[in-house]
C-alpha positions in Angstrom: -89.9 44.4 148.3 -93.6 46.2 149.2 -93.9 49.6 149.7 -96.6 48.8 151.9 -96.5 48.3 155.7 -97.7 45.2 157.5 -97.5 47.3 160.5 -97.6 51.0 161.4 -96.3 52.6 164.9 -99.0 54.4 166.9 -97.9 57.7 167.0 -98.9 58.2 170.6 -97.2 55.1 171.1 -94.2 56.1 169.6 -93.7 59.7 171.3 -94.4 58.1 174.6 -91.6 55.5 173.8 -87.9 55.5 175.7 -86.6 55.4 171.9 -88.4 59.2 171.7 -87.4 60.0 175.0 -83.6 59.5 174.3 -84.0 61.5 171.0 -85.2 64.5 173.0 -82.6 64.0 175.3 -79.7 64.0 172.6 -81.1 66.8 171.7 -81.6 68.8 174.6 -77.9 67.3 176.6 -75.9 67.1 173.4 -76.7 69.0 170.7 -77.5 65.8 168.7 -80.7 66.4 166.4 -82.2 63.5 164.7 -85.2 63.5 162.8 -86.0 59.5 162.5 -84.9 56.2 163.4 -82.6 55.8 160.5 -80.5 59.0 161.0 -80.5 57.9 164.8 -78.8 54.8 163.5 -76.3 56.4 161.5 -75.1 58.7 163.8 -74.9 55.6 166.7 -72.8 53.5 164.2 -70.4 56.7 162.8 -69.4 57.9 166.6 -69.2 54.9 168.7 -68.0 56.7 171.8 -71.2 59.6 171.5 -72.8 56.9 171.4 -72.5 54.7 174.0 -71.2 57.6 176.2 -74.8 59.3 175.9 -76.6 55.6 176.2 -74.9 54.9 179.8 -76.0 58.4 181.1 -79.4 58.3 179.6 -80.1 54.9 180.7 -78.4 55.2 184.4 -75.8 52.8 184.2 -74.8 52.1 187.9 -70.8 52.9 188.1 -69.2 52.1 191.1 -66.1 53.9 189.2 -66.3 55.9 186.1 -64.4 55.6 182.9 -61.2 56.9 182.1 -63.0 56.8 178.3 -65.6 55.2 176.5 -63.6 53.0 173.7 -60.2 52.4 174.7 -59.2 50.5 171.4 -61.6 50.1 168.5 -59.0 47.1 166.8 -61.2 43.6 166.5 -61.1 41.7 168.4 -59.9 42.9 171.4 -61.8 46.2 171.8 -61.7 47.6 175.0 -64.6 49.3 176.0 -65.0 52.0 179.0 -61.6 51.3 180.9 -61.2 52.2 184.2 -64.9 51.7 185.0 -66.5 48.9 187.4 -70.0 47.7 188.0 -71.8 45.0 188.5 -74.7 43.3 186.5 -76.9 41.6 189.2 -77.1 45.2 191.1 -78.9 46.1 188.0 -81.1 43.2 187.9 -81.8 43.6 191.5 -82.2 47.2 191.6 -85.0 48.2 189.3 -88.0 47.3 190.4 -89.8 48.1 193.9 -90.4 45.6 196.5 -94.1 44.6 196.3 -93.8 44.8 191.9 -93.8 41.4 190.2 -90.2 40.3 189.4 -91.1 36.6 187.8 -94.2 34.3 186.7 -93.1 31.0 186.5 -95.1 27.9 185.1 -94.2 24.4 184.2 -96.0 22.3 181.7 -98.1 20.3 184.4 -99.5 23.3 185.9 -96.7 23.6 189.2 -96.4 27.4 189.5 -94.9 30.2 191.3 -94.2 33.7 191.4 -91.5 36.2 193.0 -91.5 40.0 193.8 -88.5 42.2 193.5 -88.8 42.0 197.0 -88.8 38.1 197.2 -86.2 37.8 195.0 -83.0 40.0 196.4 -84.1 38.0 199.5 -83.3 34.6 198.0 -80.4 36.5 196.1 -79.4 37.4 199.8 -79.7 33.9 200.9 -77.4 32.1 197.8 -74.7 34.7 197.9 -74.0 34.3 201.8 -74.2 30.3 201.6 -71.7 30.5 198.3 -69.8 33.0 200.3 -69.3 30.4 203.2 -68.2 28.0 200.3 -65.2 30.0 199.6 -66.8 31.3 196.2 -65.1 34.4 195.0 -64.7 36.5 192.1 -63.4 34.9 189.1 -64.7 31.5 190.2 -67.1 29.4 188.2 -70.4 28.3 189.3 -72.7 26.1 186.6 -76.2 25.1 187.0 -77.7 22.1 185.1 -81.1 23.3 185.4 -84.3 24.4 183.8 -85.9 27.9 182.9 -87.0 28.5 186.5 -86.8 31.0 189.3 -84.2 29.3 191.5 -81.8 28.6 188.4 -82.3 32.5 187.9 -81.9 32.9 192.3 -78.3 31.0 191.8 -77.2 32.9 188.6 -77.6 36.5 190.4 -76.3 35.3 193.6 -72.8 34.1 191.6 -72.8 37.2 189.3 -73.2 39.8 192.5 -69.8 38.1 193.7 -68.3 38.4 190.3 -67.9 34.6 190.4 -68.5 33.9 186.5 -71.8 31.5 185.5 -72.6 29.1 183.2 -75.7 26.6 182.6 -77.2 23.4 180.4 -80.4 22.7 180.1 -81.7 19.2 182.1 -82.3 17.6 179.0 -78.8 17.7 177.6 -76.6 14.3 177.5 -74.3 13.5 180.1 -71.5 14.1 177.3 -73.0 17.0 176.4 -73.1 18.9 179.4 -69.4 17.6 180.2 -67.9 19.0 177.1 -68.8 22.2 178.1 -68.4 22.6 182.1 -65.3 20.3 182.0 -63.4 23.3 179.9 -64.0 25.7 182.7 -63.5 23.9 186.0 -66.4 25.2 188.1 -66.2 25.2 191.9 -70.5 24.8 192.5 -73.2 22.9 190.4 -76.7 23.9 191.2 -79.0 20.7 189.7 -82.3 19.5 189.7 -83.3 16.1 190.4 -85.4 15.7 187.0 -87.6 17.3 184.8 -90.8 17.2 183.1 -91.3 17.4 179.3 -94.2 16.2 176.9 -95.7 14.4 180.0 -93.4 12.5 181.0 -90.5 12.8 183.8 -86.7 12.3 183.6 -84.6 11.7 186.5 -81.4 13.3 185.9 -79.7 12.4 189.3 -77.5 9.6 186.8 -76.5 12.5 185.0 -75.2 14.6 188.1 -73.4 11.8 189.9 -71.3 11.5 186.2 -70.5 15.5 186.0 -69.3 15.3 189.8 -66.9 12.3 188.7 -65.5 14.0 185.6 -65.6 17.8 187.5 -62.7 17.1 190.2 -62.9 21.0 191.0 -66.2 20.9 192.5 -66.4 22.3 196.3 -70.2 21.3 196.3 -73.4 20.2 194.4 -76.6 22.0 195.5 -79.6 19.5 194.4 -82.7 21.6 193.8 -86.1 19.3 194.5 -87.7 20.2 191.0 -89.6 16.9 190.9 -89.6 15.7 194.2 -89.7 17.5 197.7 -88.0 14.4 198.8 -85.3 13.7 196.1 -81.7 13.1 197.5 -78.7 12.0 196.0 -74.7 11.6 197.4 -72.7 14.1 197.9 -75.0 16.9 197.3 -76.9 19.5 199.9 -80.7 20.4 199.7 -81.3 23.9 198.3 -83.6 24.1 201.3 -80.7 23.5 203.4 -78.2 25.6 201.3 -80.4 28.7 200.7 -82.0 28.5 204.2 -79.7 31.1 205.5 -80.1 35.0 205.5 -77.6 37.1 203.9 -76.5 40.7 203.3 -77.6 41.8 199.8 -74.0 43.2 198.6 -72.5 43.4 195.1 -68.9 43.4 194.4 -67.9 46.2 191.8 -65.8 44.3 188.8 -64.4 45.8 185.8 -66.3 46.7 182.8 -64.6 43.5 181.0 -65.0 40.7 183.7 -66.4 37.8 182.6 -69.9 37.6 183.4 -71.0 34.4 181.7 -69.8 31.4 179.5 -72.1 30.6 176.4 -71.4 27.9 174.1 -71.7 27.8 170.4 -74.0 24.3 169.0 -70.6 22.2 169.0 -71.7 20.5 166.3 -67.8 19.1 165.6 -65.1 19.1 168.6 -66.0 20.5 171.9 -68.1 23.5 171.8 -66.4 27.0 172.1 -67.0 28.8 175.4 -67.9 32.3 174.4 -67.0 34.5 177.3 -68.8 37.9 177.8 -68.6 40.7 180.3 -70.7 42.1 183.2 -70.6 45.6 181.3 -70.7 44.5 177.9 -74.0 42.7 178.7 -75.7 45.6 180.8 -75.3 48.2 178.3 -76.6 46.0 175.2 -79.4 44.7 177.2 -80.4 48.0 178.4 -80.4 49.3 175.0 -82.1 46.4 173.6 -84.6 46.4 176.3 -85.1 49.9 177.4 -84.9 51.5 173.7 -85.3 48.7 171.1 -88.3 46.7 173.2 -89.5 49.6 175.1 -90.2 47.9 178.2 -90.4 49.4 181.3 -92.1 48.4 185.3 -95.6 46.8 184.0 -94.4 45.2 180.7 -94.1 41.0 181.2 -91.8 39.5 179.0 -91.8 35.8 177.8 -89.6 34.2 175.5 -90.4 30.3 175.1 -86.6 29.1 175.9 -84.2 26.9 177.8 -81.1 28.0 179.7 -79.0 26.1 177.4 -80.1 28.8 175.0 -78.9 33.2 174.8 -82.3 33.9 174.6 -82.4 32.4 178.9 -79.9 35.3 179.6 -81.7 38.0 177.1 -84.7 37.1 178.7 -83.9 37.6 182.5 -82.3 40.8 181.8 -85.5 42.4 181.6 -85.1 42.7 185.2 -82.8 45.5 184.8 -85.8 47.5 183.1 -88.0 46.5 186.2 -90.4 44.5 183.8 -91.8 41.0 184.8 -90.0 38.1 183.8 -92.3 34.9 183.0 -90.8 32.0 182.6 -92.2 28.7 181.1 -90.9 25.0 181.1 -92.1 22.4 179.4 -93.3 21.1 176.0 -94.8 24.4 173.7 -96.9 21.4 172.4 -98.4 19.5 175.5 -101.0 18.8 176.0 -101.1 20.9 172.6 -100.0 24.0 170.7 -102.3 26.6 172.0 -100.1 25.8 175.4 -98.1 29.1 175.3 -100.7 31.1 174.2 -103.2 30.4 177.1 -99.8 31.0 179.1 -100.0 34.6 177.2 -103.8 34.8 178.0 -103.8 34.1 181.5 -100.6 36.2 182.7 -101.3 39.4 180.5 -98.3 39.1 178.7 -97.3 42.5 176.6 -94.4 40.7 174.8 -94.6 37.3 173.3 -91.2 35.5 172.0 -90.7 32.4 170.3 -89.0 30.7 167.3 -90.0 31.2 163.5 -90.5 26.9 163.5 -93.3 27.4 165.7 -95.1 30.3 164.1 -95.1 27.8 161.3 -96.2 24.9 163.5 -99.0 27.0 164.5 -99.8 28.4 160.9 -100.4 24.6 159.6 -102.3 23.6 162.7 -104.4 26.6 161.7 -104.5 27.9 165.5 -106.1 31.6 166.0 -105.1 32.5 169.2 -106.5 36.1 169.1 -109.9 34.6 168.6 -109.4 31.6 171.2 -107.6 33.6 174.2 -107.9 37.2 175.2 -104.3 38.7 174.5 -105.5 42.3 174.4 -102.4 43.1 176.8 -100.1 42.1 173.9 -98.1 44.7 172.6 -95.3 43.1 170.2 -94.0 39.2 169.3 -90.6 38.8 168.8 -89.5 35.5 166.5 -86.1 34.3 165.8 -83.9 31.0 165.4 -84.8 31.0 161.8 -85.6 33.2 159.3 -89.6 33.9 159.6 -91.4 33.3 156.4 -93.6 36.1 154.5 -96.8 33.7 155.2 -95.4 33.4 159.1 -95.7 37.3 159.5 -99.5 37.6 158.1 -100.2 34.8 159.5 -99.3 36.5 163.1 -101.2 39.8 161.5 -104.0 37.6 160.8 -104.4 35.7 163.8 -102.7 37.1 166.8 -103.4 40.9 166.0 -102.8 43.3 163.4 -101.8 45.9 165.7 -99.1 43.7 167.7 -95.8 44.5 166.5 -94.1 42.0 164.8 -90.6 41.7 165.4 -88.7 39.4 163.9 -85.0 39.3 165.2 -81.6 38.0 164.1 -78.3 37.9 166.0 -76.7 35.8 168.0 -75.3 33.6 170.9 -71.9 34.9 170.0 -72.7 38.6 171.1 -76.0 37.6 173.1 -78.1 40.2 171.4 -79.7 40.6 168.3 -78.3 43.2 165.7 -80.9 43.3 163.4 -84.6 43.6 164.4 -87.1 45.9 164.9 -87.6 49.1 167.1 -91.0 51.0 168.6 -91.0 53.7 165.6 -90.1 52.1 162.7 -92.7 49.8 160.9 -93.0 46.1 159.8 -92.7 45.1 156.2 -93.9 41.5 155.1 -91.0 39.3 155.5 -88.5 41.9 156.7 -86.6 42.7 159.7 -87.2 46.6 160.5 -84.3 48.0 160.6 -80.6 47.3 162.0 -79.7 47.6 165.9 -78.6 51.1 167.4 -75.0 50.8 167.8 -74.5 47.6 165.3 -72.9 48.4 162.3 -74.2 45.4 160.1 -73.4 45.4 156.4 -74.3 43.1 153.5 -71.1 42.4 151.7 -69.6 41.3 148.6 -67.1 38.5 148.2 -64.8 41.6 147.6 -65.5 43.2 150.5 -67.5 45.9 149.1 -70.9 47.2 150.9 -74.1 46.1 149.4 -77.5 47.8 149.1 -80.3 45.5 147.9 -78.2 42.5 147.2 -77.5 39.5 149.0 -74.1 39.4 150.9 -72.6 38.5 153.7 -73.5 39.9 157.1 -70.6 41.4 158.9 -70.5 44.2 161.4 -67.8 46.7 160.5 -67.5 48.0 164.4 -66.9 46.7 167.6 -70.0 46.3 169.9 -69.7 45.4 173.7 -71.2 42.4 174.0 -68.9 40.6 171.7 -66.9 37.9 173.2 -64.1 38.8 175.6 -62.5 35.6 174.5 -63.2 32.3 173.9 -62.4 29.8 176.9 -59.2 28.7 176.8 -58.2 30.1 173.2 -55.1 31.8 174.8 -53.6 33.0 171.5 -56.9 34.1 170.1 -56.3 32.1 167.2 -59.8 30.4 167.5 -61.4 33.6 167.8 -59.8 34.8 164.4 -60.9 32.2 162.6 -64.4 32.1 163.8 -65.5 35.4 163.3 -62.6 37.6 161.7 -61.8 34.8 158.4 -62.0 36.4 155.4 -62.7 39.7 156.6 -59.5 40.5 158.7 -60.7 43.4 161.5 -64.3 42.5 160.7 -66.9 40.2 162.2 -68.0 37.9 159.7 -71.3 36.1 161.0 -72.0 33.4 158.8 -75.0 34.6 157.6 -76.7 35.8 154.0 -78.1 39.3 154.4 -80.1 41.8 152.1 -80.3 45.6 153.8 -82.4 47.2 151.6 -82.6 51.0 151.1 -84.8 52.1 153.6 -82.7 50.3 156.2 -84.6 46.9 156.5 -82.4 43.6 156.2 -83.7 40.4 155.0 -81.8 36.9 156.1 -81.3 34.2 154.3 -79.5 31.7 156.1 -76.5 30.2 157.1 -74.0 31.4 154.2 -72.1 28.2 154.7 -74.7 25.9 153.2 -75.7 28.3 150.4 -77.8 26.6 147.5 -75.5 27.5 144.5 -77.0 25.8 140.8 -75.5 27.1 137.9 -73.8 30.0 139.5 -77.3 31.5 141.3 -76.9 31.4 145.4 -80.0 30.9 147.0 -80.6 30.9 151.2 -81.7 27.7 152.1 -84.4 29.4 153.8 -86.2 30.7 150.7 -86.2 27.1 149.7 -87.7 26.0 153.7 -90.4 28.7 152.5 -91.6 27.0 149.7 -91.6 23.0 151.0 -92.4 23.7 154.0 -95.6 25.8 153.5 -97.4 22.2 152.2 -99.2 21.2 155.2 -97.9 17.7 154.0 -94.3 18.3 155.0 -93.6 18.5 158.5 -89.8 19.5 158.1 -87.6 19.1 156.0 -83.4 19.6 155.2 -81.9 20.8 151.7 -78.5 19.6 150.9 -76.6 20.8 148.0 -73.5 18.7 146.4 -73.7 19.6 143.3 -70.2 21.3 143.6 -68.9 17.3 143.6 -68.7 15.7 140.1 -71.8 13.4 140.7 -73.4 16.1 142.7 -77.4 16.5 143.4 -79.7 18.6 144.8 -81.5 16.7 147.5 -84.5 17.4 149.9 -85.2 15.0 152.8 -88.2 15.2 153.8 -90.8 14.9 156.9 -94.1 14.1 155.9 -97.1 14.2 157.9 -98.5 10.9 159.1 -100.0 9.1 156.3 -98.9 10.9 153.6 -96.9 9.1 150.8 -94.1 10.8 148.8 -95.9 10.5 145.4 -98.9 12.5 146.4 -96.9 15.5 147.0 -93.9 15.7 145.6 -95.3 16.9 142.3 -96.8 19.8 143.7 -93.4 20.2 145.6 -92.0 20.4 141.9 -94.4 22.5 140.4 -94.1 25.1 143.6 -89.9 25.1 143.6 -89.7 25.8 139.8 -92.3 29.0 140.0 -90.9 30.1 143.0 -87.3 29.6 143.0 -86.1 28.5 139.6 -86.3 25.1 137.2 -82.3 25.2 138.7 -83.4 25.0 142.3 -85.5 21.7 141.7 -83.9 19.1 143.7 -83.1 15.8 142.1 -84.3 13.7 144.4 -86.9 14.3 147.5 -85.9 11.6 149.9 -88.6 10.7 152.6 -87.0 10.7 156.6 -88.1 10.1 159.8 -86.6 13.7 161.6 -84.3 15.9 160.3 -81.1 16.3 162.8 -81.2 19.3 165.0 -78.5 20.8 167.3 -79.5 20.9 171.3 -80.6 24.2 170.3 -83.1 23.0 167.7 -80.7 24.7 164.6 -81.3 22.3 161.5 -77.4 20.5 161.1 -77.0 21.2 156.9 -73.3 21.4 157.0 -72.8 18.1 158.8 -75.4 15.8 157.0 -73.9 17.8 153.7 -70.5 15.7 155.3 -71.6 12.6 156.1 -72.8 12.7 152.4 -69.5 13.1 151.0 -68.2 10.2 153.0 -66.9 11.5 156.0 -67.9 9.1 158.5 -70.7 10.8 161.0 -68.4 10.3 164.5 -66.1 13.0 162.4 -69.0 15.1 161.1 -70.6 16.3 163.8 -70.9 14.9 168.0 -73.7 12.8 168.4 -73.9 14.6 172.1 -74.2 18.3 170.1 -77.5 16.9 168.8 -81.1 17.0 170.1 -82.0 13.4 167.7 -78.5 12.0 167.4 -80.6 8.4 166.0 -81.6 11.0 163.1 -78.1 10.9 161.5 -78.8 6.7 160.3 -80.5 7.7 157.9 -78.0 10.2 155.9 -75.1 8.0 155.8 -74.4 6.6 152.2 -74.9 3.2 151.5 
């Protein structure tokens, strides 16, 4: 652990931040004196009612009816927040920006682009809301979309939310079974769908998928076809978007209870049906306001970009920047078409102030020796966010060297399950190499031993010991709550176990080591897979990798599957890989075998399929180990079937 920060907050920026303003406000209105971020975090997690009650007042949450108290029950699962309160998410998203302020900037990979002011966004939402009302859509109905990260998807969502209808979305590149597995569970009444999409220079017709969904979802009253590839696109039994949204309407917001379902997100669903994770209007409003106003320090004038699809929780997080009056920058297409510089050119063109991406993207830029700050005008950029996998120390260094030493590196970790980051960054906390700067306000994150004891500076299970407002209300169809308890509250009843390895440092920063259910345990020495990938994928000759530890079996081995760069033979790099792993990790963590594969199996959200592959190697039939429709590249499984 190095004591020298890679990035230090500028004192003037800290003083002007909403975080500093919140601390001053607490002192003057609540008599709460907290000298630094760590003290504020400790107070926020020791007195939940005082913290969250103060937060909603400071950030101006728009309650239609007030709450009886902040926290009705602290039991997990089952905590009740702000009982008696009513509000609406869409009202918060559509009330922060001036009519002429920029709300949305959109680009597609082929150059198609558009913008929306807050005034234009409000008008479009009002029109679609009126059309939904004409269809009889009401509070509690489900409205879904098979559509990309584009303005019309956002408009449809906000219109549904304004009525109290529950939203769910999938990216149009999902296979028909993957979409059906999600949408058929929740029985939607309206489907918004594009006619097709573009990716990596190619066009894809989605209308056959739409037709099959119409057949499989008898609850549908209407399908609205969004003309995304062609203005002349048609499909049977659909209403064109241009017709559906052509009317006018009054923009009003139905006040719903704090815990009224806002949307359904889904787990990766590698086995069985994906878990439908239900989150509420109130929980998302207060959690996202906290993150975006305080932790990200967003406000009017900021331009927020995150590379995401509508099938990943980061889309839901991205669009919440509207609640603080910022501009949402949307991109649809491949991040590497025509080359890896695409997103950096986007950031320069639109003066992006916060650039969000994934750790694998940063690793790819590093390997291709990109120099974004040298090649593009990134002077507007204040922060770079990374999630989806642990960001390696080399990734931190590359950002500092090639994106900007004054750019805050916001490596964050959280999950779809809470639709937020609970370990990440703050404007008044330094960034240390390879570390997530802090635990989020109100998030009682700890590292626990197997016996359930808190650890400091030791790797343990990531747990959350106290409730948070955006925790799932329930899992769809899980009436008795058994699946919720099995998923998150075992083996520590009453405590959220997230399934990651984490180390909390003495200064309050953290390091994530990967999934705790895919640990490398060699000779009693446990190690997260992220440490292994950092070494192996640090080689330019290795494009991707997957490590599987089967040594718990009698004849088990440690196996490393590698995707090699074009033209690189395994024997040209394997000896150096062995030497590097021995030096960086330990002799025990040198694989018994390196095996070349053409690609690594990944979920639809891009996560490596470590556990399913481990099951397949143990002899479990692939169809029982993982659903093919849950994978972005199902044919990749063939290489892992024992012969």
